[in-house]
N, CA, C and O atoms as a GROMACS GRO file, in nm:
protein
  528
    1MET      N    1  -2.997   0.364  -0.053
    1MET     CA    2  -2.887   0.302   0.018
    1MET      C    3  -2.920   0.154   0.038
    1MET      O    4  -3.032   0.120   0.078
    2THR      N    5  -2.823   0.066   0.012
    2THR     CA    6  -2.848  -0.076   0.028
    2THR      C    7  -2.831  -0.118   0.174
    2THR      O    8  -2.761  -0.051   0.250
    3ASP      N    9  -2.895  -0.227   0.210
    3ASP     CA   10  -2.877  -0.281   0.345
    3ASP      C   11  -2.733  -0.319   0.368
    3ASP      O   12  -2.680  -0.299   0.478
    4LEU      N   13  -2.667  -0.375   0.266
    4LEU     CA   14  -2.527  -0.415   0.282
    4LEU      C   15  -2.439  -0.293   0.308
    4LEU      O   16  -2.345  -0.302   0.387
    5ARG      N   17  -2.467  -0.181   0.246
    5ARG     CA   18  -2.390  -0.059   0.273
    5ARG      C   19  -2.403  -0.022   0.421
    5ARG      O   20  -2.303   0.011   0.485
    6LYS      N   21  -2.524  -0.027   0.474
    6LYS     CA   22  -2.545   0.003   0.616
    6LYS      C   23  -2.466  -0.094   0.704
    6LYS      O   24  -2.408  -0.055   0.805
    7THR      N   25  -2.464  -0.220   0.664
    7THR     CA   26  -2.387  -0.321   0.738
    7THR      C   27  -2.239  -0.288   0.736
    7THR      O   28  -2.172  -0.298   0.839
    8VAL      N   29  -2.187  -0.250   0.620
    8VAL     CA   30  -2.045  -0.216   0.608
    8VAL      C   31  -2.013  -0.091   0.691
    8VAL      O   32  -1.908  -0.084   0.754
    9GLU      N   33  -2.102   0.006   0.691
    9GLU     CA   34  -2.080   0.124   0.776
    9GLU      C   35  -2.073   0.084   0.924
    9GLU      O   36  -1.988   0.134   0.997
   10ARG      N   37  -2.161  -0.007   0.967
   10ARG     CA   38  -2.157  -0.056   1.106
   10ARG      C   39  -2.029  -0.136   1.131
   10ARG      O   40  -1.971  -0.129   1.240
   11PHE      N   41  -1.985  -0.213   1.032
   11PHE     CA   42  -1.862  -0.292   1.040
   11PHE      C   43  -1.743  -0.202   1.072
   11PHE      O   44  -1.668  -0.229   1.165
   12TRP      N   45  -1.727  -0.093   0.994
   12TRP     CA   46  -1.613  -0.004   1.017
   12TRP      C   47  -1.626   0.073   1.147
   12TRP      O   48  -1.526   0.094   1.216
   13ALA      N   49  -1.747   0.116   1.182
   13ALA     CA   50  -1.766   0.187   1.309
   13ALA      C   51  -1.733   0.095   1.426
   13ALA      O   52  -1.669   0.138   1.522
   14ALA      N   53  -1.775  -0.030   1.420
   14ALA     CA   54  -1.746  -0.126   1.527
   14ALA      C   55  -1.597  -0.156   1.534
   14ALA      O   56  -1.542  -0.171   1.643
   15ALA      N   57  -1.530  -0.166   1.419
   15ALA     CA   58  -1.385  -0.190   1.418
   15ALA      C   59  -1.312  -0.075   1.487
   15ALA      O   60  -1.227  -0.098   1.572
   16GLU      N   61  -1.346   0.048   1.450
   16GLU     CA   62  -1.281   0.165   1.510
   16GLU      C   63  -1.307   0.171   1.660
   16GLU      O   64  -1.219   0.210   1.737
   17ALA      N   65  -1.427   0.133   1.703
   17ALA     CA   66  -1.465   0.136   1.845
   17ALA      C   67  -1.414   0.015   1.922
   17ALA      O   68  -1.424   0.010   2.044
   18ARG      N   69  -1.358  -0.083   1.850
   18ARG     CA   70  -1.314  -0.210   1.911
   18ARG      C   71  -1.432  -0.280   1.979
   18ARG      O   72  -1.415  -0.345   2.083
   19ASP      N   73  -1.550  -0.266   1.920
   19ASP     CA   74  -1.670  -0.333   1.970
   19ASP      C   75  -1.681  -0.465   1.894
   19ASP      O   76  -1.751  -0.474   1.793
   20TRP      N   77  -1.613  -0.568   1.945
   20TRP     CA   78  -1.598  -0.692   1.870
   20TRP      C   79  -1.729  -0.771   1.861
   20TRP      O   80  -1.746  -0.850   1.767
   21ASP      N   81  -1.821  -0.752   1.954
   21ASP     CA   82  -1.951  -0.818   1.943
   21ASP      C   83  -2.031  -0.757   1.827
   21ASP      O   84  -2.089  -0.830   1.747
   22ALA      N   85  -2.033  -0.624   1.820
   22ALA     CA   86  -2.104  -0.558   1.709
   22ALA      C   87  -2.036  -0.590   1.576
   22ALA      O   88  -2.104  -0.612   1.476
   23PHE      N   89  -1.904  -0.593   1.575
   23PHE     CA   90  -1.826  -0.626   1.456
   23PHE      C   91  -1.866  -0.766   1.407
   23PHE      O   92  -1.895  -0.785   1.289
   24ALA      N   93  -1.868  -0.863   1.498
   24ALA     CA   94  -1.905  -1.000   1.463
   24ALA      C   95  -2.047  -1.006   1.410
   24ALA      O   96  -2.078  -1.089   1.324
   25GLY      N   97  -2.135  -0.920   1.461
   25GLY     CA   98  -2.274  -0.919   1.418
   25GLY      C   99  -2.294  -0.877   1.274
   25GLY      O  100  -2.402  -0.898   1.218
   26THR      N  101  -2.194  -0.817   1.212
   26THR     CA  102  -2.205  -0.777   1.072
   26THR      C  103  -2.164  -0.888   0.976
   26THR      O  104  -2.184  -0.876   0.855
   27LEU      N  105  -2.108  -0.995   1.030
   27LEU     CA  106  -2.045  -1.100   0.948
   27LEU      C  107  -2.130  -1.226   0.941
   27LEU      O  108  -2.192  -1.267   1.039
   28ALA      N  109  -2.130  -1.288   0.824
   28ALA     CA  110  -2.187  -1.421   0.812
   28ALA      C  111  -2.096  -1.518   0.888
   28ALA      O  112  -1.976  -1.495   0.899
   29GLU      N  113  -2.152  -1.625   0.937
   29GLU     CA  114  -2.073  -1.722   1.012
   29GLU      C  115  -1.959  -1.779   0.927
   29GLU      O  116  -1.851  -1.807   0.979
   30ASP      N  117  -1.983  -1.795   0.797
   30ASP     CA  118  -1.882  -1.853   0.708
   30ASP      C  119  -1.810  -1.748   0.624
   30ASP      O  120  -1.764  -1.777   0.514
   31VAL      N  121  -1.798  -1.626   0.676
   31VAL     CA  122  -1.730  -1.518   0.604
   31VAL      C  123  -1.590  -1.562   0.561
   31VAL      O  124  -1.524  -1.639   0.632
   32VAL      N  125  -1.546  -1.513   0.446
   32VAL     CA  126  -1.412  -1.541   0.396
   32VAL      C  127  -1.341  -1.408   0.374
   32VAL      O  128  -1.392  -1.319   0.306
   33TYR      N  129  -1.222  -1.396   0.434
   33TYR     CA  130  -1.141  -1.275   0.424
   33TYR      C  131  -1.016  -1.308   0.344
   33TYR      O  132  -0.946  -1.405   0.374
   34THR      N  133  -0.988  -1.228   0.241
   34THR     CA  134  -0.876  -1.256   0.151
   34THR      C  135  -0.784  -1.134   0.141
   34THR      O  136  -0.830  -1.021   0.128
   35LEU      N  137  -0.654  -1.162   0.149
   35LEU     CA  138  -0.550  -1.060   0.132
   35LEU      C  139  -0.463  -1.103   0.013
   35LEU      O  140  -0.366  -1.175   0.032
   36PRO      N  141  -0.496  -1.060  -0.110
   36PRO     CA  142  -0.421  -1.104  -0.227
   36PRO      C  143  -0.271  -1.072  -0.223
   36PRO      O  144  -0.191  -1.149  -0.275
   37GLN      N  145  -0.234  -0.960  -0.163
   37GLN     CA  146  -0.093  -0.920  -0.164
   37GLN      C  147  -0.005  -1.016  -0.084
   37GLN      O  148   0.112  -1.035  -0.118
   38THR      N  149  -0.060  -1.076   0.023
   38THR     CA  150   0.017  -1.171   0.103
   38THR      C  151  -0.027  -1.315   0.078
   38THR      O  152   0.030  -1.409   0.134
   39ARG      N  153  -0.129  -1.332  -0.007
   39ARG     CA  154  -0.183  -1.463  -0.040
   39ARG      C  155  -0.231  -1.535   0.086
   39ARG      O  156  -0.207  -1.655   0.103
   40GLU      N  157  -0.299  -1.461   0.176
   40GLU     CA  158  -0.357  -1.519   0.297
   40GLU      C  159  -0.509  -1.519   0.285
   40GLU      O  160  -0.568  -1.435   0.217
   41GLN      N  161  -0.570  -1.614   0.353
   41GLN     CA  162  -0.715  -1.620   0.359
   41GLN      C  163  -0.756  -1.669   0.497
   41GLN      O  164  -0.693  -1.758   0.554
   42ILE      N  165  -0.861  -1.609   0.550
   42ILE     CA  166  -0.917  -1.650   0.678
   42ILE      C  167  -1.062  -1.689   0.653
   42ILE      O  168  -1.137  -1.614   0.591
   43SER      N  169  -1.101  -1.806   0.701
   43SER     CA  170  -1.238  -1.853   0.685
   43SER      C  171  -1.306  -1.860   0.821
   43SER      O  172  -1.252  -1.918   0.915
   44GLY      N  173  -1.422  -1.801   0.829
   44GLY     CA  174  -1.504  -1.810   0.949
   44GLY      C  175  -1.502  -1.683   1.032
   44GLY      O  176  -1.400  -1.616   1.046
   45ARG      N  177  -1.619  -1.651   1.088
   45ARG     CA  178  -1.638  -1.530   1.167
   45ARG      C  179  -1.544  -1.525   1.288
   45ARG      O  180  -1.479  -1.423   1.312
   46GLU      N  181  -1.537  -1.634   1.364
   46GLU     CA  182  -1.457  -1.633   1.487
   46GLU      C  183  -1.310  -1.603   1.459
   46GLU      O  184  -1.249  -1.522   1.528
   47ARG      N  185  -1.255  -1.668   1.358
   47ARG     CA  186  -1.112  -1.646   1.325
   47ARG      C  187  -1.089  -1.504   1.272
   47ARG      O  188  -0.987  -1.442   1.303
   48TYR      N  189  -1.182  -1.454   1.193
   48TYR     CA  190  -1.166  -1.318   1.138
   48TYR      C  191  -1.176  -1.212   1.248
   48TYR      O  192  -1.100  -1.116   1.248
   49VAL      N  193  -1.269  -1.230   1.341
   49VAL     CA  194  -1.279  -1.135   1.453
   49VAL      C  195  -1.150  -1.140   1.535
   49VAL      O  196  -1.097  -1.036   1.573
   50GLN      N  197  -1.100  -1.259   1.563
   50GLN     CA  198  -0.975  -1.272   1.640
   50GLN      C  199  -0.859  -1.205   1.567
   50GLN      O  200  -0.776  -1.138   1.629
   51PHE      N  201  -0.852  -1.222   1.435
   51PHE     CA  202  -0.747  -1.158   1.354
   51PHE      C  203  -0.749  -1.007   1.376
   51PHE      O  204  -0.643  -0.947   1.393
   52ASN      N  205  -0.865  -0.946   1.374
   52ASN     CA  206  -0.877  -0.802   1.393
   52ASN      C  207  -0.850  -0.762   1.538
   52ASN      O  208  -0.784  -0.661   1.564
   53ARG      N  209  -0.900  -0.839   1.630
   53ARG     CA  210  -0.879  -0.811   1.772
   53ARG      C  211  -0.730  -0.812   1.807
   53ARG      O  212  -0.686  -0.734   1.890
   54GLU      N  213  -0.654  -0.900   1.743
   54GLU     CA  214  -0.512  -0.915   1.773
   54GLU      C  215  -0.422  -0.826   1.689
   54GLU      O  216  -0.300  -0.830   1.705
   55TYR      N  217  -0.480  -0.746   1.598
   55TYR     CA  218  -0.395  -0.662   1.513
   55TYR      C  219  -0.313  -0.569   1.601
   55TYR      O  220  -0.370  -0.500   1.686
   56PRO      N  221  -0.181  -0.565   1.584
   56PRO     CA  222  -0.095  -0.491   1.677
   56PRO      C  223  -0.103  -0.339   1.659
   56PRO      O  224  -0.139  -0.289   1.552
   57GLY      N  225  -0.069  -0.269   1.765
   57GLY     CA  226  -0.055  -0.124   1.759
   57GLY      C  227  -0.183  -0.051   1.791
   57GLY      O  228  -0.291  -0.109   1.800
   58ASP      N  229  -0.167   0.078   1.808
   58ASP     CA  230  -0.279   0.168   1.835
   58ASP      C  231  -0.331   0.220   1.701
   58ASP      O  232  -0.300   0.332   1.661
   59TRP      N  233  -0.410   0.138   1.633
   59TRP     CA  234  -0.456   0.170   1.499
   59TRP      C  235  -0.591   0.240   1.502
   59TRP      O  236  -0.672   0.220   1.593
   60HIS      N  237  -0.612   0.321   1.400
   60HIS     CA  238  -0.739   0.391   1.382
   60HIS      C  239  -0.770   0.398   1.233
   60HIS      O  240  -0.680   0.395   1.150
   61LEU      N  241  -0.898   0.408   1.202
   61LEU     CA  242  -0.936   0.415   1.061
   61LEU      C  243  -1.042   0.522   1.041
   61LEU      O  244  -1.117   0.559   1.131
   62ARG      N  245  -1.043   0.570   0.918
   62ARG     CA  246  -1.144   0.667   0.876
   62ARG      C  247  -1.188   0.627   0.735
   62ARG      O  248  -1.105   0.606   0.646
   63VAL      N  249  -1.317   0.615   0.716
   63VAL     CA  250  -1.370   0.581   0.584
   63VAL      C  251  -1.368   0.708   0.498
   63VAL      O  252  -1.426   0.810   0.534
   64GLU      N  253  -1.300   0.700   0.385
   64GLU     CA  254  -1.291   0.812   0.290
   64GLU      C  255  -1.408   0.809   0.192
   64GLU      O  256  -1.464   0.914   0.158
   65ARG      N  257  -1.445   0.688   0.147
   65ARG     CA  258  -1.550   0.678   0.046
   65ARG      C  259  -1.612   0.538   0.050
   65ARG      O  260  -1.544   0.439   0.077
   66ILE      N  261  -1.741   0.534   0.021
   66ILE     CA  262  -1.812   0.407   0.008
   66ILE      C  263  -1.890   0.410  -0.124
   66ILE      O  264  -1.959   0.507  -0.154
   67VAL      N  265  -1.877   0.304  -0.201
   67VAL     CA  266  -1.954   0.287  -0.323
   67VAL      C  267  -2.030   0.155  -0.306
   67VAL      O  268  -1.970   0.052  -0.275
   68ALA      N  269  -2.161   0.160  -0.328
   68ALA     CA  270  -2.242   0.041  -0.301
   68ALA      C  271  -2.345   0.017  -0.409
   68ALA      O  272  -2.397   0.110  -0.470
   69GLU      N  273  -2.373  -0.109  -0.429
   69GLU     CA  274  -2.486  -0.154  -0.509
   69GLU      C  275  -2.534  -0.282  -0.444
   69GLU      O  276  -2.462  -0.339  -0.362
   70PRO      N  277  -2.651  -0.330  -0.476
   70PRO     CA  278  -2.702  -0.450  -0.408
   70PRO      C  279  -2.601  -0.565  -0.416
   70PRO      O  280  -2.556  -0.604  -0.523
   71GLY      N  281  -2.568  -0.619  -0.300
   71GLY     CA  282  -2.481  -0.735  -0.293
   71GLY      C  283  -2.333  -0.708  -0.288
   71GLY      O  284  -2.255  -0.799  -0.262
   72GLN      N  285  -2.290  -0.582  -0.314
   72GLN     CA  286  -2.147  -0.553  -0.307
   72GLN      C  287  -2.121  -0.408  -0.271
   72GLN      O  288  -2.195  -0.317  -0.309
   73VAL      N  289  -2.013  -0.389  -0.195
   73VAL     CA  290  -1.974  -0.257  -0.146
   73VAL      C  291  -1.823  -0.247  -0.156
   73VAL      O  292  -1.751  -0.344  -0.133
   74VAL      N  293  -1.774  -0.127  -0.190
   74VAL     CA  294  -1.631  -0.099  -0.192
   74VAL      C  295  -1.606   0.019  -0.099
   74VAL      O  296  -1.678   0.118  -0.104
   75THR      N  297  -1.502   0.008  -0.015
   75THR     CA  298  -1.466   0.120   0.072
   75THR      C  299  -1.320   0.157   0.049
   75THR      O  300  -1.236   0.072   0.018
   76TRP      N  301  -1.293   0.285   0.064
   76TRP     CA  302  -1.157   0.340   0.061
   76TRP      C  303  -1.132   0.392   0.201
   76TRP      O  304  -1.209   0.475   0.251
   77LEU      N  305  -1.026   0.344   0.266
   77LEU     CA  306  -0.996   0.377   0.405
   77LEU      C  307  -0.866   0.452   0.421
   77LEU      O  308  -0.772   0.432   0.345
   78HIS      N  309  -0.862   0.538   0.520
   78HIS     CA  310  -0.738   0.596   0.569
   78HIS      C  311  -0.712   0.527   0.702
   78HIS      O  312  -0.798   0.529   0.790
   79PHE      N  313  -0.596   0.467   0.717
   79PHE     CA  314  -0.564   0.384   0.832
   79PHE      C  315  -0.435   0.433   0.893
   79PHE      O  316  -0.338   0.458   0.822
   80THR      N  317  -0.432   0.447   1.025
   80THR     CA  318  -0.308   0.486   1.092
   80THR      C  319  -0.275   0.384   1.200
   80THR      O  320  -0.362   0.330   1.268
   81VAL      N  321  -0.145   0.360   1.215
   81VAL     CA  322  -0.091   0.281   1.326
   81VAL      C  323   0.023   0.364   1.380
   81VAL      O  324   0.130   0.372   1.320
   82GLY      N  325  -0.001   0.427   1.497
   82GLY     CA  326   0.099   0.520   1.549
   82GLY      C  327   0.116   0.635   1.452
   82GLY      O  328   0.020   0.704   1.419
   83LEU      N  329   0.239   0.657   1.405
   83LEU     CA  330   0.267   0.765   1.310
   83LEU      C  331   0.257   0.720   1.164
   83LEU      O  332   0.260   0.803   1.074
   84GLU      N  333   0.244   0.590   1.142
   84GLU     CA  334   0.236   0.538   1.005
   84GLU      C  335   0.096   0.556   0.950
   84GLU      O  336  -0.003   0.527   1.017
   85GLU      N  337   0.088   0.605   0.826
   85GLU     CA  338  -0.041   0.624   0.758
   85GLU      C  339  -0.043   0.539   0.632
   85GLU      O  340   0.058   0.524   0.563
   86MET      N  341  -0.160   0.484   0.604
   86MET     CA  342  -0.176   0.406   0.482
   86MET      C  343  -0.321   0.412   0.436
   86MET      O  344  -0.410   0.452   0.511
   87TYR      N  345  -0.341   0.374   0.313
   87TYR     CA  346  -0.475   0.369   0.256
   87TYR      C  347  -0.505   0.226   0.214
   87TYR      O  348  -0.416   0.153   0.169
   88GLY      N  349  -0.629   0.188   0.230
   88GLY     CA  350  -0.671   0.054   0.191
   88GLY      C  351  -0.800   0.059   0.111
   88GLY      O  352  -0.880   0.152   0.124
   89ILE      N  353  -0.818  -0.041   0.030
   89ILE     CA  354  -0.940  -0.058  -0.046
   89ILE      C  355  -0.996  -0.194  -0.011
   89ILE      O  356  -0.927  -0.295  -0.020
   90SER      N  357  -1.122  -0.197   0.029
   90SER     CA  358  -1.186  -0.322   0.070
   90SER      C  359  -1.310  -0.347  -0.015
   90SER      O  360  -1.394  -0.259  -0.035
   91PHE      N  361  -1.319  -0.468  -0.065
   91PHE     CA  362  -1.433  -0.513  -0.144
   91PHE      C  363  -1.515  -0.610  -0.059
   91PHE      O  364  -1.462  -0.709  -0.009
   92PHE      N  365  -1.642  -0.580  -0.043
   92PHE     CA  366  -1.734  -0.662   0.037
   92PHE      C  367  -1.840  -0.722  -0.053
   92PHE      O  368  -1.889  -0.657  -0.145
   93THR      N  369  -1.877  -0.846  -0.026
   93THR     CA  370  -1.997  -0.903  -0.082
   93THR      C  371  -2.082  -0.952   0.034
   93THR      O  372  -2.032  -0.977   0.144
   94GLY      N  373  -2.210  -0.966   0.009
   94GLY     CA  374  -2.297  -1.010   0.117
   94GLY      C  375  -2.440  -1.012   0.077
   94GLY      O  376  -2.476  -1.001  -0.040
   95THR      N  377  -2.522  -1.025   0.178
   95THR     CA  378  -2.665  -1.030   0.158
   95THR      C  379  -2.725  -0.897   0.197
   95THR      O  380  -2.675  -0.829   0.287
   96ASP      N  381  -2.831  -0.859   0.131
   96ASP     CA  382  -2.897  -0.735   0.166
   96ASP      C  383  -3.001  -0.754   0.275
   96ASP      O  384  -3.034  -0.658   0.345
   97THR      N  385  -3.052  -0.872   0.294
   97THR     CA  386  -3.141  -0.902   0.406
   97THR      C  387  -3.119  -1.046   0.445
   97THR      O  388  -3.136  -1.135   0.362
   98PRO      N  389  -3.081  -1.072   0.569
   98PRO     CA  390  -3.059  -1.211   0.608
   98PRO      C  391  -3.189  -1.291   0.604
   98PRO      O  392  -3.295  -1.240   0.640
   99SER      N  393  -3.179  -1.414   0.560
   99SER     CA  394  -3.299  -1.496   0.550
   99SER      C  395  -3.358  -1.522   0.688
   99SER      O  396  -3.286  -1.543   0.786
  100GLY      N  397  -3.490  -1.520   0.694
  100GLY     CA  398  -3.558  -1.551   0.819
  100GLY      C  399  -3.564  -1.436   0.918
  100GLY      O  400  -3.608  -1.455   1.031
  101THR      N  401  -3.520  -1.315   0.877
  101THR     CA  402  -3.527  -1.202   0.968
  101THR      C  403  -3.593  -1.085   0.898
  101THR      O  404  -3.609  -1.085   0.776
  102ASP      N  405  -3.632  -0.986   0.975
  102ASP     CA  406  -3.688  -0.865   0.916
  102ASP      C  407  -3.616  -0.742   0.968
  102ASP      O  408  -3.674  -0.634   0.977
  103THR      N  409  -3.488  -0.759   1.004
  103THR     CA  410  -3.412  -0.649   1.062
  103THR      C  411  -3.371  -0.546   0.958
  103THR      O  412  -3.335  -0.434   0.994
  104GLY      N  413  -3.376  -0.581   0.830
  104GLY     CA  414  -3.337  -0.487   0.726
  104GLY      C  415  -3.188  -0.470   0.714
  104GLY      O  416  -3.141  -0.376   0.650
  105THR      N  417  -3.112  -0.560   0.774
  105THR     CA  418  -2.967  -0.551   0.764
  105THR      C  419  -2.913  -0.682   0.711
  105THR      O  420  -2.962  -0.790   0.746
  106GLY      N  421  -2.812  -0.674   0.627
  106GLY     CA  422  -2.752  -0.792   0.570
  106GLY      C  423  -2.630  -0.836   0.648
  106GLY      O  424  -2.598  -0.780   0.753
  107ARG      N  425  -2.565  -0.936   0.595
  107ARG     CA  426  -2.443  -0.988   0.655
  107ARG      C  427  -2.334  -0.991   0.548
  107ARG      O  428  -2.362  -1.015   0.431
  108ILE      N  429  -2.213  -0.967   0.591
  108ILE     CA  430  -2.098  -0.970   0.501
  108ILE      C  431  -2.054  -1.115   0.484
  108ILE      O  432  -2.030  -1.185   0.582
  109THR      N  433  -2.043  -1.159   0.358
  109THR     CA  434  -2.002  -1.297   0.331
  109THR      C  435  -1.858  -1.309   0.284
  109THR      O  436  -1.795  -1.414   0.299
  110SER      N  437  -1.804  -1.201   0.225
  110SER     CA  438  -1.662  -1.204   0.186
  110SER      C  439  -1.606  -1.062   0.186
  110SER      O  440  -1.676  -0.964   0.159
  111ILE      N  441  -1.477  -1.054   0.218
  111ILE     CA  442  -1.403  -0.928   0.220
  111ILE      C  443  -1.270  -0.954   0.153
  111ILE      O  444  -1.201  -1.052   0.184
  112THR      N  445  -1.232  -0.868   0.060
  112THR     CA  446  -1.100  -0.872  -0.001
  112THR      C  447  -1.036  -0.736   0.021
  112THR      O  448  -1.090  -0.634  -0.021
  113ASP      N  449  -0.920  -0.736   0.087
  113ASP     CA  450  -0.849  -0.612   0.120
  113ASP      C  451  -0.724  -0.594   0.036
  113ASP      O  452  -0.650  -0.690   0.011
  114PHE      N  453  -0.701  -0.471  -0.008
  114PHE     CA  454  -0.577  -0.433  -0.074
  114PHE      C  455  -0.516  -0.317   0.003
  114PHE      O  456  -0.584  -0.217   0.029
  115TRP      N  457  -0.390  -0.330   0.040
  115TRP     CA  458  -0.317  -0.227   0.115
  115TRP      C  459  -0.193  -0.189   0.033
  115TRP      O  460  -0.083  -0.237   0.060
  116PRO      N  461  -0.212  -0.103  -0.067
  116PRO     CA  462  -0.099  -0.069  -0.155
  116PRO      C  463   0.005   0.015  -0.082
  116PRO      O  464  -0.027   0.099   0.002
  117GLU      N  465   0.129  -0.010  -0.116
  117GLU     CA  466   0.240   0.068  -0.061
  117GLU      C  467   0.258   0.195  -0.144
  117GLU      O  468   0.253   0.190  -0.266
  118PRO      N  469   0.278   0.310  -0.078
  118PRO     CA  470   0.305   0.432  -0.155
  118PRO      C  471   0.443   0.423  -0.223
  118PRO      O  472   0.532   0.352  -0.176
  119TYR      N  473   0.457   0.495  -0.332
  119TYR     CA  474   0.585   0.497  -0.401
  119TYR      C  475   0.603   0.633  -0.467
  119TYR      O  476   0.507   0.706  -0.488
  120GLU      N  477   0.727   0.665  -0.500
  120GLU     CA  478   0.759   0.791  -0.566
  120GLU      C  479   0.724   0.779  -0.715
  120GLU      O  480   0.747   0.675  -0.776
  121PRO      N  481   0.669   0.886  -0.772
  121PRO     CA  482   0.633   0.880  -0.914
  121PRO      C  483   0.758   0.880  -1.002
  121PRO      O  484   0.865   0.927  -0.962
  122PRO      N  485   0.744   0.826  -1.121
  122PRO     CA  486   0.856   0.827  -1.215
  122PRO      C  487   0.894   0.970  -1.253
  122PRO      O  488   0.809   1.060  -1.254
  123ALA      N  489   1.019   0.991  -1.284
  123ALA     CA  490   1.068   1.122  -1.326
  123ALA      C  491   1.007   1.160  -1.460
  123ALA      O  492   0.973   1.074  -1.541
  124GLY      N  493   0.993   1.291  -1.483
  124GLY     CA  494   0.952   1.339  -1.614
  124GLY      C  495   0.805   1.372  -1.630
  124GLY      O  496   0.764   1.415  -1.738
  125ARG      N  497   0.727   1.355  -1.528
  125ARG     CA  498   0.586   1.392  -1.544
  125ARG      C  499   0.542   1.500  -1.446
  125ARG      O  500   0.424   1.530  -1.434
  126ASP      N  501   0.637   1.558  -1.375
  126ASP     CA  502   0.604   1.660  -1.276
  126ASP      C  503   0.543   1.784  -1.339
  126ASP      O  504   0.476   1.860  -1.269
  127HIS      N  505   0.563   1.808  -1.468
  127HIS     CA  506   0.501   1.922  -1.535
  127HIS      C  507   0.351   1.898  -1.559
  127HIS      O  508   0.279   1.990  -1.597
  128LEU      N  509   0.305   1.775  -1.537
  128LEU     CA  510   0.164   1.740  -1.557
  128LEU      C  511   0.088   1.718  -1.426
  128LEU      O  512  -0.035   1.716  -1.426
  129THR      N  513   0.161   1.701  -1.317
  129THR     CA  514   0.098   1.659  -1.192
  129THR      C  515   0.124   1.757  -1.080
  129THR      O  516   0.212   1.842  -1.089
  130GLU      N  517   0.046   1.743  -0.976
  130GLU     CA  518   0.067   1.816  -0.850
  130GLU      C  519   0.084   1.712  -0.741
  130GLU      O  520   0.013   1.612  -0.738
  131ARG      N  521   0.178   1.735  -0.651
  131ARG     CA  522   0.197   1.643  -0.537
  131ARG      C  523   0.116   1.692  -0.419
  131ARG      O  524   0.104   1.813  -0.398
  132TYR      N  525   0.062   1.603  -0.344
  132TYR     CA  526  -0.010   1.637  -0.221
  132TYR      C  527   0.041   1.556  -0.106
  132TYR      O  528  -0.008   1.572   0.007
   0.00000   0.00000   0.00000
């Protein structure tokens, strides 16, 4: 298991717990957060923590899967806001061990989130698929 994977696991646990100090502790000071679907970007730990702190609604998340290798991690999330459910995919890059420390934990330097909208499948392939 990579140090960055452990950091990302702490990142999501802190987000779900609304522990914004622990959440901030997983991030590099100059972290960059990108949302390609809305063409938005947030630069810096303070602004990114505030963005999450201010996210509206009674939201909750559950990590479905994590794939990691040194320097990069991908997570698949199940996210709810009230009765609305959605899935997200997040790509993380970062360090596996912060310089000058021996804590064995890295910092997240960039996050790119994708929140795809569900849609109905095209007609004519129901004989090949199962709906869930």
